[in-house]
C-alpha positions as CSV (number, residue, x, y, z in Angstrom):
1,M,46.2,57.4,19.4
2,Q,43.0,59.5,18.9
3,I,41.7,61.1,22.1
4,M,37.9,61.0,21.9
5,D,35.7,63.5,23.8
6,F,32.6,62.1,25.5
7,Q,29.9,64.8,25.6
8,I,27.4,64.9,28.4
9,D,25.0,67.6,29.4
10,P,24.8,69.2,32.9
11,D,22.6,66.4,34.3
12,L,25.0,63.7,32.9
13,R,22.8,62.7,30.0
14,E,24.9,61.6,27.1
15,L,24.7,64.0,24.1
16,T,25.7,61.5,21.5
17,E,22.8,60.8,19.1
18,H,22.3,57.1,19.2
19,R,20.8,56.3,15.8
20,T,21.7,55.4,12.2
21,I,20.3,57.5,9.4
22,V,17.0,55.7,9.5
23,L,16.9,53.7,12.7
24,P,16.8,54.8,16.4
25,L,19.9,52.8,17.3
26,A,23.7,53.0,17.2
27,C,26.1,50.1,17.1
28,Y,29.9,50.6,17.1
29,R,33.2,49.5,18.4
30,T,34.8,51.5,21.2
31,T,38.3,51.4,22.8
32,I,38.0,52.6,26.4
33,R,41.5,54.1,26.7
34,K,41.1,56.3,23.6
35,H,38.6,58.5,25.5
36,M,39.7,61.5,27.5
37,Q,41.1,60.6,30.9
38,G,41.3,57.0,29.6
39,H,37.8,55.9,30.5
40,I,34.1,56.4,29.7
41,P,32.8,58.9,32.3
42,L,29.7,58.6,34.4
43,H,26.6,59.2,32.3
44,W,23.1,57.9,31.4
45,H,20.8,57.8,28.4
46,E,17.3,56.7,27.7
47,E,18.4,54.0,25.3
48,F,19.0,50.4,26.4
49,Q,22.7,49.5,26.1
50,F,24.1,46.1,25.2
51,V,27.8,45.4,25.3
52,R,30.0,42.6,24.1
53,V,33.7,42.7,25.0
54,M,35.8,41.7,21.9
55,K,39.3,42.2,23.4
56,G,40.8,42.7,26.9
57,Q,38.9,43.4,30.1
58,A,36.4,46.1,31.0
59,D,35.3,47.3,34.4
60,F,31.8,48.7,34.3
61,R,30.0,50.6,37.1
62,V,26.2,50.6,36.9
63,Q,24.5,52.6,39.6
64,D,26.3,51.3,42.7
65,K,27.5,47.9,41.3
66,Q,30.8,47.0,39.8
67,V,30.9,44.5,37.0
68,R,34.1,43.1,35.4
69,L,33.8,41.6,32.0
70,G,36.3,39.5,30.1
71,Q,36.6,38.8,26.4
72,G,33.4,37.2,25.0
73,E,31.3,38.4,27.9
74,G,28.6,41.1,27.8
75,L,26.2,43.3,29.6
76,F,22.7,44.8,29.4
77,I,22.4,48.2,31.0
78,N,18.8,49.4,31.5
79,S,17.4,52.7,30.4
80,S,18.4,55.8,32.4
81,C,20.8,54.0,34.7
82,L,24.1,55.8,35.6
83,H,27.1,53.9,34.3
84,M,30.8,54.3,33.4
85,A,33.5,52.0,32.0
86,T,37.3,51.7,32.7
87,D,40.1,49.6,31.5
88,E,41.8,49.4,34.9
89,H,44.5,46.9,33.9
90,R,45.3,48.6,30.5
91,T,44.3,45.5,28.6
92,G,43.5,47.5,25.4
93,C,39.8,46.7,25.9
94,V,37.6,46.9,22.8
95,Y,33.9,46.3,23.0
96,I,30.9,46.5,20.7
97,C,28.3,48.9,22.1
98,L,24.7,48.7,20.9
99,N,22.4,51.5,22.1
100,V,18.7,51.2,21.1
101,A,15.6,53.2,21.8
102,P,13.2,51.2,24.0
103,S,10.3,52.0,21.7
104,F,12.1,50.4,18.8
105,V,12.8,47.0,20.5
106,V,9.3,45.6,19.8
107,S,6.2,47.0,18.0
108,Q,4.1,49.7,19.6
109,E,1.3,47.2,20.4
110,L,3.7,45.1,22.5
111,Y,5.7,47.8,24.2
112,S,3.5,48.2,27.3
113,A,3.6,44.5,28.0
114,Y,7.1,43.5,27.0
115,V,9.3,46.5,27.4
116,Y,8.0,49.2,29.8
117,P,7.8,47.0,32.9
118,Y,11.5,46.2,32.5
119,M,12.5,49.8,32.1
120,Q,10.7,50.7,35.4
121,A,12.0,47.8,37.5
122,T,14.3,49.0,40.3
123,N,16.0,45.6,40.6
124,L,17.2,45.4,37.0
125,P,19.9,48.1,36.4
126,Y,21.9,45.6,34.5
127,V,22.2,41.9,33.5
128,R,25.5,40.2,33.0
129,L,25.7,38.1,29.8
130,N,27.7,34.9,30.2
131,A,28.4,33.2,27.0
132,E,28.2,29.8,28.7
133,E,24.4,30.3,29.2
134,E,22.4,29.6,26.0
135,W,20.0,32.6,26.3
136,A,22.9,35.0,27.0
137,E,25.0,33.6,24.1
138,A,22.0,34.2,21.8
139,I,22.0,37.9,22.9
140,L,25.8,38.2,22.4
141,E,25.5,36.7,18.9
142,A,22.7,39.2,18.1
143,I,24.9,42.1,19.2
144,V,27.6,41.0,16.7
145,A,25.1,40.4,14.0
146,I,23.6,43.9,14.4
147,H,27.0,45.5,14.4
148,Q,27.9,43.7,11.1
149,L,24.6,44.8,9.6
150,V,25.1,48.5,10.6
151,E,28.7,48.4,9.2
152,Q,28.0,46.6,5.9
153,R,24.4,47.7,5.2
154,P,23.4,44.9,2.8
155,A,20.0,44.9,1.1
156,H,17.1,45.0,3.5
157,Y,19.5,45.3,6.5
158,E,17.0,47.3,8.5
159,L,14.6,44.4,8.5
160,D,17.4,42.0,9.6
161,I,18.3,44.4,12.4
162,T,14.7,44.5,13.7
163,A,14.6,40.6,13.6
164,N,17.8,40.4,15.6
165,L,16.5,43.0,18.1
166,A,13.3,40.9,18.7
167,R,15.5,37.8,19.1
168,L,17.8,39.6,21.5
169,W,14.9,41.1,23.6
170,K,13.0,37.8,23.8
171,N,16.1,36.0,25.1
172,L,16.6,38.6,27.8
173,I,13.0,38.7,29.2
174,A,12.4,35.0,28.7
175,N,15.1,34.3,31.3
176,G,12.5,34.9,34.0
177,F,13.7,38.0,35.9
178,P,11.4,38.8,38.8
179,L,10.6,42.5,38.5
180,E,10.5,44.8,41.6
181,Y,9.4,48.4,41.9
182,E,10.9,49.9,45.1
183,Q,9.9,53.5,45.8
184,A,12.9,54.1,48.1
185,E,15.3,53.1,45.3
186,M,13.6,55.3,42.8
187,L,14.0,58.2,45.3
188,R,17.7,57.5,45.9
189,N,18.3,57.5,42.1
190,R,16.5,60.8,41.7
191,R,18.4,62.4,44.6
192,M,21.8,61.2,43.2
193,K,21.0,62.6,39.7
194,A,19.9,65.9,41.3
195,M,23.3,66.2,43.1
196,L,25.3,65.3,40.0
197,D,23.2,67.7,38.0
198,W,24.0,70.5,40.5
199,I,27.7,69.8,40.3
200,H,27.9,69.8,36.5
201,R,26.1,73.2,36.5
202,H,28.2,74.8,39.2
203,Y,31.7,73.1,39.1
204,A,33.3,76.4,37.8
205,Q,32.1,78.2,41.0
206,K,33.0,77.7,44.6
207,V,31.5,74.4,45.6
208,L,30.6,73.5,49.2
209,L,29.5,70.1,50.5
210,D,26.4,71.9,51.9
211,D,25.4,73.0,48.4
212,I,25.6,69.5,47.0
213,A,23.7,68.0,49.9
214,R,21.0,70.6,49.6
215,A,20.5,69.8,45.9
216,G,19.7,66.2,46.9
217,Q,17.7,67.2,49.9
218,L,20.0,65.4,52.2
219,S,22.2,66.0,55.2
220,R,26.0,66.4,54.7
221,S,26.6,62.9,56.1
222,E,23.9,61.3,53.9
223,C,25.2,63.1,50.9
224,C,28.7,61.6,51.5
225,R,27.2,58.1,52.0
226,Y,25.4,58.4,48.6
227,F,28.6,59.3,46.8
228,K,30.6,56.6,48.5
229,R,28.0,54.0,47.7
230,M,27.4,55.1,44.0
231,L,30.8,56.4,43.0
232,K,33.3,55.1,45.7
233,K,34.5,58.7,46.3
234,S,33.6,61.8,48.2
235,P,31.4,64.5,46.6
236,L,34.3,67.0,46.5
237,Q,36.6,64.3,44.9
238,Y,33.9,64.0,42.2
239,V,33.9,67.8,41.7
240,M,37.7,67.6,41.2
241,D,37.2,64.9,38.5
242,V,34.7,67.0,36.7
243,R,37.0,70.1,36.7
244,I,39.9,68.1,35.4
245,R,37.7,66.5,32.6
246,Q,36.4,69.9,31.6
247,S,40.0,71.3,31.5
248,L,41.0,68.7,28.9
249,V,38.6,70.2,26.4
250,L,39.8,73.8,27.1
251,L,43.5,72.9,27.0
252,Q,43.1,71.8,23.4
253,Q,42.2,75.3,22.4
254,P,45.5,77.1,21.3
255,E,44.4,80.5,22.5
256,R,43.8,79.4,26.1
257,S,46.7,79.5,28.7
258,V,47.0,77.0,31.5
259,T,46.1,79.8,34.0
260,D,43.0,80.8,32.0
261,V,41.8,77.2,32.0
262,A,42.5,76.7,35.7
263,Y,40.3,79.7,36.7
264,Q,37.6,78.8,34.1
265,V,37.0,75.3,35.5
266,G,36.9,76.5,39.1
267,F,40.5,76.5,40.5
268,N,41.6,79.7,42.3
269,S,45.3,78.7,42.1
270,T,47.2,77.7,39.0
271,S,49.7,75.7,41.0
272,Y,46.9,73.7,42.7
273,F,45.4,73.0,39.3
274,I,48.8,71.8,38.0
275,Q,49.2,69.6,41.0
276,Q,45.7,68.0,40.7
277,F,46.0,67.7,36.9
278,R,49.3,65.8,37.2
279,Q,47.8,63.5,39.9
280,S,44.9,62.7,37.6
281,M,46.7,62.6,34.2
282,N,50.3,61.7,35.0
283,M,51.5,64.8,33.2
284,T,51.3,68.6,33.6
285,P,48.6,70.7,31.8
286,M,51.2,72.3,29.6
287,A,52.5,68.8,28.6
288,Y,49.0,67.8,27.7
289,K,48.4,71.0,25.8
290,K,51.6,70.5,23.8
291,S,50.8,66.9,23.0
292,T,47.4,67.7,21.6
293,Q,48.8,70.6,19.5
294,N,51.7,68.5,18.2
295,G,49.3,65.7,17.2
296,L,50.8,63.2,19.5
297,S,47.4,62.1,20.7
298,S,46.0,61.7,17.2
């Protein structure tokens, strides 16, 4: 099984370029458990994301909400919303993922009226797509159609993609979502991203709760409440997750020892690193290192 790296920058923005050669979109199949640590880590991107589960079951977290999708169901994730995905029950979940630049969904003349207000709405981080509803089924069909066009690239496929995007977007906004713009929610989101940004820039150093709270301009107790609400874990537990995830990349480099990696990602004890790694990955760092070198994860 190929272990796929998921690259994000220090403020959790995904680094994957979401476009084909000529279009500002990407559409592909992904298997959750093929990614490092067996899940899609917390991240965000400016593109809209549309998902259709083709096999198994996926658990998505969008902002502070948990959404479980079964086969045939789907999800719209709004621009710039923090999200992650797991296959909690090891169902072998495979889904089609469509990422598209908001500016490409409709023509420039229609963007301010038909796209921008939905991007800014604070009550629309995601929309669940239930195939039993006609408007949602039309979106799910469009996702599959766009995936086939990207894969097969028949004559004039770019025009067919734009037609399907217009169909998809019309069905989403015609469903009549009331849009809200809550300043307090915007501030919460900015503070959360600021704290996550600080962690990703400083995880290799000594990290204190006071430092994380200061990055979000919050008290220690408020900082902890933010993390519990958004991520269901404490700030320092999240720091540990980041360190383990970063260690996976370094352990695949033959010249790096386990001790080198431990200190480079912020541990001041090799034994503590091994303990935490085993707890997270169900194997030791050395076992993981050997498995990647022997090609057992490819």
